[in-house]
C-alpha positions, 0 to 999 in steps of 0.5 A: 112474137107475142107482142106482134100478136097483140099481147102486152108482154112483160119479161121477169128475167129482163126485170131481174137483169135491170135490177142486178146493177150496182146503181140500184138499191137491189143491186147494192143489197145483193153486193152486201149479201154476196160480196164484191166478187160478184161485181162485173164491169158495168153490172153484177156477174150473174154467173158468179151470183148463180154459183154462190146462191145455188151452193147455199139455200140461205143465200138463194132465199135471201136473194129472192127476198131482195129481188122478188118484191121489186119484180112484182112491183114492176109487173103490177105497174106494167099491168096497170099501164096495159089496162090504162092503154087498153090496146093489148089483147091480153097481158103476158108475163113471162116468168122463168120460175113460178113461185108463191109471189107470182101465183098470188098475182091472181092470173086468169090463166097460166100457160106453162111452157116447158121442154122435156128434161133431155131437151132442156138440159141440152139447151141449158148446157149450150146456152150457159156453158153450164154443168149437168149437175147445176142443171139438175139442181135448177130442175129439182128446185123448179119441180118443187116450186111447181108442185107447191105453187102451180095455179089453176087453170093451166095450159101446158105447151111442150117446147121440144121443137124449134121457135117456129113450132113454139110460135105456132102453138102459142098463136093457137092459144092466143086465138082462143083469148 
């Protein structure tokens, strides 16, 4: 939707997906960290990785040390390309979890899109066949990161509705840019 409205869109989750591949340097480092149990048919098993890192904070920290620098490098390269192209109304970087590295990028504006815990839990369990316990571990971690690293200025959008409602809210924000 945002790209249709003239934004140059980069999705950090998609960048991470591309890195979690045995053929990448980062993928090899993740295998060395977590073992062969995370190997899938063509890529690394994200569900298995998630199980291993959310049980052990040290592994989670090490995984982030492996992936975050490369993600930020790709975001920076994409931003430079967007500036060179000069066709986009704005540069949008979709980030699933805000952290100090993302904050350090120096964004002009941060738009936090989040659902209430009840709606987010329902969506998480349906999409990931995950447990309520795992959901709350993820939420607790995100809340700590938000408190530590939320930059200013921030626009907040509550996403408890459907996709059409979210697109309408995001479109209103884009109109002001």
